[in-house]
N, C-alpha and C positions, 0 to 999 in steps of 0.2 A: 479443559481446553488448552490446546497448544498452538504453535505457529502453523503447523501443517495438518493437524488432525484434532479430532474431538474424541473423548473417552466416554463410553457408556458402561454402566454396571450391567453385567451379564448374570446368568444363573450359575450356581455351583461354585461361588467364590472366584469367578473370572470377571475380567473387564474386556471390552471390545474397543479397539482403536480404529477409527474410520477417517479417511481423508476428508478435509473440508470440501464442500461442493459449491458453496455460495461465494465463489471467488472468480476473478477473470480466468478465461480459458487457459492461458499460459501458466497461471499459478495452479489451477486444478491439475494440470499435467505434472507439474513439479511435485505437488503433494502426493499424487498417485505413485510417482517414481520413488518418493521417500518411503512409502509403505512397502513397495517391492524390495527396495534396498534393505530395509530393516528385516523383512522376512528372510532374505537370503543370508544376511549377516547372522541372525539369531539361529538359523538352522546350523550354521557352522560352529556357533559358540555354545550350543546346548550342553547342559550337564554340570555347569559350575554354579555353586550355591549363591555366589555374589552377582549373578546375571539374572535379569528378569526372566521368569519361566514362560516360554512360548508354547502355546497349545494348538497352533494351526490357524487356518483361515476362518473367518466368520462370514455369514451371509444374512443380511437383513433385507427384507423386501423393500424396494424403493430406494435403497442406499447402495453405495459402492462396497465392494468386498473390503474387509478389514482384517485385523489381527487379534487373536485372543491371547490374553496373558493372565497369569495368576494375579489377583488383586493384592496390592500392598496396602494393608489396612491402616497404616499410620500416615499415609500421604507422602509428600516429598520432604526431603531433608530441610530445605530452607524454610518452608512454612512451619515445620515443627520447631526449628531453632527460634524463629521469630516469636512463636507462642510460648515455648517452654524453656527458654534458654537458662533461666535461673534455677531450674529443677534438674538439669542434665548434669550428672556427676562426671568426674574425670575418667573413671573406668569405662563408662559408656562412650565418651568422646574418643578415647584411645582405641576402643574396639572398632568404632566406625572408621577411623583413619586406617587401621589395618585392613578392614574389609574392603574399603574403596580402593586402596592401593593394590591389594591382591587381585581384585576384579580387573582393574585396568592393566595390570601386568599380564593376566591371563588373556585378555583381549589382544594385547600387543604380541604376545607369544604365538597367537594364532593368526598373525598377519593382518590384524585389523587396527586402524587408528580411529578412535571414537569421534574426534573432531568437535565435539560439542559438550565436553564435560562441564558440569555445573552442579550446584547444590539443589537445583530444581530437577535435574536428571538423575539424582540419587534418590531412591525411594526407601521408605522404612516399613518394615513388617514386624508386628509383634506376635510372638508365640509364647504362651504362658507368661513368664516374667521377663523375657528378654526381647529386645528390639534390635533387629539386624538391618544393615544397610545393603541395598541392592541397586546395581547399576542398570539404567534403562535408557531408552530413546536412542536407537541406532540408525534412525532414518537418514542422518547426514554423514554416516561413517564411511571410511574408505577401506577397501581391501583389494590390493593389486592382484592377488591370486584369483579372486572371483571376478576381477575386472569391474569393480564397483567403486564409484565415487559419488558421494551424496552432495558434493559441491557446497560444503559447509565450512565455516570457520567459527571458532568459539565466540560467544558473546562476552561483553564486559561484565565483570572485571577479570575474566578467565583467559583473555587473549594477550599474548606477548607481542607488543608492537615491534620488538626487535627481530622477530622471526622473518626470514625471507623465503624459507622452504616450508610448504604445508603438506608434504607427503612423507614426513618422518614422524616417528613416535614422540619426538620432543615437543610436538604441538600439544600433546596430552599432558606432558610432564609439568609445564608451567601451570596449566589448569588444575592439575592434581595438587600442586603446592598451594594454590589459592583455596581449594576446597579444604585442605588440612588446616590452613590458617582460619577459615571461617568456622570449622568444627571446633577448634581449640579456643578461639576467642569469642565466638558467638556473633560475629558481625563481619561485614565486608571490609576489605582494605580501605583505609581512609574514610570510613563511614561507620561511626560507632552507634548506629541505630538499626532498627529493622531494615531489611533489604529495600532499596529504593524502587519505586514503581512509576510507570508512565513518564510524564515530563521530567520528574526528578531523576529517573533512570537515565534519560538522555543527557542531562546536565552532568550527572555523576560519571557516566561513561566517558564523556569528553575530558573531564578533569582527571580521571584515573589513568587514561591513556597518555595524557601529557606527563603525568608523574612517572609512569613506567618508562616512557621514552627518555626522560631525564635520568633514568637509572635509580629511581626512588621506589622504596617499598617500606611499609611500616616496620618499625623496630621490632624484631622478633627475638631479641636476646633473652627476654624473660618469658617467652611463650613456649609451652611444652612442644617438643618436636621442632623448635625454632631452627635447629641446624638443618633439618630436612627441608623445611620451608625455604630457608635461605639457599639451599642447594638447587631447589627447583626454580625459584623466582628472583633471586638476587645474583648469586654466583653462576647460576645456570650450568652447574657441573654435571647434572644427571642427563643422560641421553634417553633412558628408558624408565618405565615404571618399575621394572624389576630391580634396578639399582636403588630406587626409593624404598622398595620393600626390604632389601638387604640392610639398609641403614636403620629403618624402623625396627627391625628385628634384632639389631646388634645389641 
């Protein structure tokens, strides 16, 4: 279940994403627009291994039309980290950082700003002995070429409160830095436990935004890829995800 849609397991290794219907009318319309937005964005982004594979529209009797995707059999990245953090080795963490950064760079190079990057919108899929990271959830994304704006901003702790423009790739860059931090440390910034939920998330969000506004971020001097995280979240020297990829690969 997500904010705008619910996911059902389909046949043949697919899942179906359908907009919520048990909501006030104005929200139903918003959720339907998010599905249309995601469809158009994914048709533009097809073909990259780091982007969720889109298989077209679904139709279930008595429900609104939805979207069909390949199933990510390991669920979302945050849930996996919360469950398995002590068993995730450095090589796998490093690979996920590269995969997510490359996927975001590809998205931006195609004129799309994701707008809602998070460890819950990165999915994991295992094939044989390897687990790969896949970027998903484009319902809130922007693409000026297609005239699409999902009217979304990142959730905490992925939102940079110092941003004043939300139509630039830099929106995603801060979020990407936070994702890399979580992958490499196993926890949210300023929260060394599993990801907060419900009321705890509200309290945490207010606290982390205050810290960000004061120019504070956890010490990353001993964190792998700390220079990249600092460039995204402290110094804010990167304008695009491609710049992040270049430094990661250096």
